[in-house]
KOLFIKE-139905 format. One record per residue (C-alpha): residue number from 1; x, y, z; residue in three letters. Coordinates in nm, 4 decimals, padded with zeros to 6 digits, m for minus. Layout:
# KOLFIKE-139905
     n         xx         yy         zz   res
   NUM          X          Y          Z   ALA
...
***
This chain:
# KOLFIKE-139905
     n         xx         yy         zz   res
     1    01.1662    00.2507    03.4161   MET
     2    01.2319    00.2968    03.0301   LYS
     3    01.5250    00.4730    02.8612   ILE
     4    01.4006    00.7324    02.6388   PRO
     5    01.4227    00.6841    02.2651   GLY
     6    01.5183    00.3156    02.3263   VAL
     7    01.2105    00.0540    02.2028   SER
     8    01.1245   m00.2979    02.1444   PHE
     9    00.9186   m00.4369    01.8839   SER
    10    00.8660   m00.8470    01.8698   LEU
    11    00.7186   m00.8321    01.5288   ASN
    12    01.0151   m00.6377    01.4074   ARG
    13    01.2606   m00.8325    01.5720   ALA
    14    01.0948   m01.1915    01.4424   LEU
    15    01.0585   m01.0325    01.0518   GLY
    16    00.6845   m01.0273    01.0776   ILE
    17    00.6347   m00.6165    00.9557   THR
    18    00.9209   m00.7069    00.6772   LYS
    19    00.7268   m00.9592    00.5638   ALA
    20    00.3818   m00.7781    00.5648   LYS
    21    00.5424   m00.4820    00.3760   GLN
    22    00.6476   m00.6996    00.1262   ASN
    23    00.3395   m00.8861    00.0884   PHE
    24    00.1324   m00.5217    00.1003   ALA
    25    00.3741   m00.4192   m00.2092   ARG
    26    00.3422   m00.7183   m00.4277   LYS
    27   m00.0187   m00.7742   m00.4147   THR
    28   m00.1331   m00.3901   m00.3678   GLY
    29   m00.3339   m00.5216   m00.0959   ILE
    30   m00.2758   m00.2957    00.2330   PRO
    31   m00.2019   m00.4952    00.5507   THR
    32   m00.3052   m00.2242    00.7943   THR
    33   m00.6805   m00.1286    00.8940   LYS
    34   m00.6735    00.2289    00.7953   ALA
    35   m00.4844    00.1793    00.4539   GLY
    36   m00.8067   m00.0636    00.3923   LEU
    37   m01.0473    00.1626    00.4639   GLU
    38   m00.8575    00.4030    00.2594   ARG
    39   m00.8270    00.2059   m00.0498   LYS
    40   m01.1793    00.0340    00.0023   ILE
    41   m01.3444    00.4039    00.0040   GLY
    42   m01.1692    00.5410   m00.2669   LYS
    43   m01.3362    00.2637   m00.4411   MET
    44   m01.6688    00.3183   m00.3596   VAL
    45   m01.6209    00.6948   m00.4179   ILE
    46   m01.4906    00.5942   m00.7566   ASN
    47   m01.7536    00.3482   m00.8491   ALA
    48   m02.0249    00.6267   m00.7392   ILE
    49   m01.8826    00.9091   m01.0037   ILE
    50   m01.7840    00.7178   m01.2552   GLY
    51   m01.3776    00.7285   m01.2578   LYS
    52   m01.1601    00.4725   m01.3149   LYS
***
């Protein structure tokens, strides 16, 4: 039985989430699947259209 509004994340407890966020901010490379797809999609569209 779970307590409503209370959750635990091992990744957050170990600092993995913060490390990934810092990496993404410094390099400009998203660390999530959706973020990578969005960035690559935008690059492809810009290459086709010719915008920078």
